PLY file of the C-alpha trace (Angstrom):
ply
format ascii 1.0
element vertex 195
property float x
property float y
property float z
element edge 194
property int vertex1
property int vertex2
end_header
0.00 0.00 0.00
1.34 3.43 -0.82
0.37 6.96 -1.51
-1.31 7.95 1.74
1.63 10.06 2.90
1.45 8.70 6.44
3.40 6.05 8.31
2.44 4.86 11.78
4.39 3.85 14.83
3.01 1.88 17.73
4.97 3.01 20.78
5.42 -0.17 22.80
8.71 0.28 24.61
7.46 0.95 28.13
8.40 -1.09 31.18
4.75 -1.71 32.20
5.58 -1.76 35.90
1.89 -1.64 36.87
1.36 -4.71 34.67
4.11 -6.70 36.36
6.43 -6.12 33.41
4.11 -7.70 30.82
4.39 -6.19 27.36
1.10 -4.32 27.13
0.94 -4.37 23.32
1.03 -8.18 23.44
-1.82 -8.52 25.97
-5.01 -10.05 24.63
-8.25 -8.11 24.65
-11.33 -9.95 23.41
-9.18 -12.69 21.86
-6.63 -10.53 20.00
-3.47 -8.79 21.11
-3.60 -5.03 21.40
-0.90 -4.90 18.72
-3.01 -6.94 16.27
-6.10 -4.86 17.04
-4.17 -1.66 16.37
-2.59 -2.87 13.13
-6.01 -3.92 11.82
-7.28 -0.35 12.30
-4.13 1.35 11.05
-3.35 -0.76 7.96
-6.02 0.75 5.65
-5.05 4.30 6.66
-1.25 4.37 6.44
1.58 3.31 4.16
3.66 1.41 6.72
3.44 0.46 10.39
6.42 0.08 12.71
6.60 -0.98 16.33
8.88 0.96 18.65
10.14 -1.30 21.39
12.50 -4.06 22.37
13.76 -5.84 19.24
13.75 -9.27 20.89
10.20 -8.95 22.21
8.79 -7.89 18.85
11.07 -9.84 16.49
8.24 -12.09 15.32
5.50 -9.46 15.27
5.43 -9.06 11.49
6.15 -5.31 11.46
9.43 -3.42 11.32
10.78 -2.78 14.81
12.47 0.52 15.53
14.72 0.68 18.57
15.54 3.80 20.55
19.03 5.10 19.86
19.41 5.65 23.61
17.26 3.44 25.87
15.25 4.75 28.80
14.05 8.02 27.26
10.36 7.08 27.32
7.91 7.69 24.50
9.96 10.56 23.08
12.86 8.18 22.47
10.55 5.88 20.53
9.09 8.79 18.61
12.58 10.01 17.66
13.51 6.54 16.39
10.27 6.32 14.41
10.74 9.75 12.81
14.22 8.62 11.71
12.72 5.41 10.26
9.75 6.96 8.43
10.06 8.37 4.92
6.49 9.70 4.80
5.47 13.36 5.12
3.60 12.47 8.32
4.01 10.02 11.18
1.04 8.89 13.23
2.11 7.90 16.74
-0.14 5.79 18.95
0.56 4.32 22.36
0.91 0.54 22.34
-1.59 0.20 25.17
-4.65 1.66 23.37
-6.78 -1.34 22.35
-9.78 0.59 21.03
-8.37 2.78 18.26
-11.05 4.01 15.86
-10.45 4.60 12.17
-12.85 7.56 12.22
-10.84 9.29 14.96
-7.61 8.74 13.05
-9.22 10.01 9.86
-10.25 13.15 11.73
-6.62 13.72 12.78
-5.49 13.16 9.19
-8.03 15.68 7.90
-6.20 18.47 9.74
-2.83 17.97 8.01
-1.47 21.02 6.21
1.85 22.19 4.79
2.18 24.89 7.46
1.49 22.51 10.38
4.07 20.58 12.40
1.74 18.37 14.43
-1.92 17.50 14.91
-3.18 16.26 18.27
-6.31 16.25 20.39
-6.68 18.02 23.69
-8.81 16.30 26.32
-9.71 18.18 29.46
-7.37 20.88 28.18
-4.40 18.48 28.12
-2.58 17.38 24.96
-2.60 13.74 23.84
0.90 13.35 22.37
0.58 9.57 22.00
-2.36 9.80 19.63
-0.99 12.43 17.30
0.46 13.23 13.89
3.99 14.56 13.52
5.77 16.02 10.52
9.50 15.33 10.02
10.12 18.93 11.13
9.44 17.74 14.69
12.60 15.59 14.68
14.98 18.49 15.28
12.89 19.89 18.12
12.59 16.41 19.59
16.36 15.88 19.42
16.92 19.14 21.32
14.45 18.10 24.04
16.10 14.72 24.47
19.61 16.22 24.56
18.43 18.59 27.29
16.96 15.72 29.33
13.39 16.94 28.85
11.45 13.71 28.42
7.87 14.76 29.15
5.93 13.77 26.03
3.25 16.47 26.26
5.95 19.14 26.40
6.90 18.42 22.80
3.54 19.81 21.71
3.22 22.66 24.19
6.69 23.94 25.08
8.53 24.17 21.80
6.67 26.61 19.58
5.70 23.94 17.08
2.78 24.80 14.84
0.16 22.48 16.29
-3.42 22.06 15.14
-5.47 21.01 18.15
-8.31 18.62 17.47
-11.07 19.91 19.76
-12.34 17.48 22.36
-15.95 17.95 21.24
-14.96 17.07 17.66
-13.40 13.83 18.90
-16.41 13.14 21.14
-18.70 13.51 18.13
-17.02 10.32 16.84
-16.44 8.55 20.16
-18.62 10.03 22.94
-16.76 8.28 25.78
-13.30 8.70 24.17
-12.78 4.96 24.46
-10.33 5.23 21.55
-7.89 6.97 23.91
-8.31 4.43 26.74
-4.99 3.06 28.00
-4.46 -0.36 29.54
-2.50 0.39 32.70
-3.29 -2.38 35.17
-4.47 -6.01 35.12
-8.05 -4.91 35.86
-8.07 -3.01 32.55
-7.80 -6.29 30.62
-10.13 -8.38 32.76
-13.33 -9.56 31.05
-16.22 -7.18 31.58
0 1
1 2
2 3
3 4
4 5
5 6
6 7
7 8
8 9
9 10
10 11
11 12
12 13
13 14
14 15
15 16
16 17
17 18
18 19
19 20
20 21
21 22
22 23
23 24
24 25
25 26
26 27
27 28
28 29
29 30
30 31
31 32
32 33
33 34
34 35
35 36
36 37
37 38
38 39
39 40
40 41
41 42
42 43
43 44
44 45
45 46
46 47
47 48
48 49
49 50
50 51
51 52
52 53
53 54
54 55
55 56
56 57
57 58
58 59
59 60
60 61
61 62
62 63
63 64
64 65
65 66
66 67
67 68
68 69
69 70
70 71
71 72
72 73
73 74
74 75
75 76
76 77
77 78
78 79
79 80
80 81
81 82
82 83
83 84
84 85
85 86
86 87
87 88
88 89
89 90
90 91
91 92
92 93
93 94
94 95
95 96
96 97
97 98
98 99
99 100
100 101
101 102
102 103
103 104
104 105
105 106
106 107
107 108
108 109
109 110
110 111
111 112
112 113
113 114
114 115
115 116
116 117
117 118
118 119
119 120
120 121
121 122
122 123
123 124
124 125
125 126
126 127
127 128
128 129
129 130
130 131
131 132
132 133
133 134
134 135
135 136
136 137
137 138
138 139
139 140
140 141
141 142
142 143
143 144
144 145
145 146
146 147
147 148
148 149
149 150
150 151
151 152
152 153
153 154
154 155
155 156
156 157
157 158
158 159
159 160
160 161
161 162
162 163
163 164
164 165
165 166
166 167
167 168
168 169
169 170
170 171
171 172
172 173
173 174
174 175
175 176
176 177
177 178
178 179
179 180
180 181
181 182
182 183
183 184
184 185
185 186
186 187
187 188
188 189
189 190
190 191
191 192
192 193
193 194
């Protein structure tokens, strides 16, 4: 598949301490791993999908694996590696612990791309969602400066650096997904227990 102008990265490099060290992207929800659920939603919308995480853990996952140049930098390290990997005009970053991605929500993000925009992201409760966002390659330089300065807070990339960000309004996202389930993160064993 080609021609969409967007690659995607599933950021799955976290330590998952609240999950006892289990790789959250490989947890099963309703009979499928989170990773498989995400790829099924992403595949029709993007040109290529990579997983950012431990190469050994994801070696057999069927997608390219991008590894942080320097480990332990959190999601921004994974995002930097993915921006270096991608050759598309845009990179869609999603957290590897979001099992309920919605194509319509992603399409809404994609609809806000523009040549004079560096990133597109929703704000929920006034706070940015940097791990469900679109980034242009222009973000790589800003990201490298943040990492070199030891500034690892993911939301700061969108709010502290003067990037040209288009904010997807919360009500626009809620018009697609009223409960914002698409942004739900699996953070503890109770989040994956059967309802």
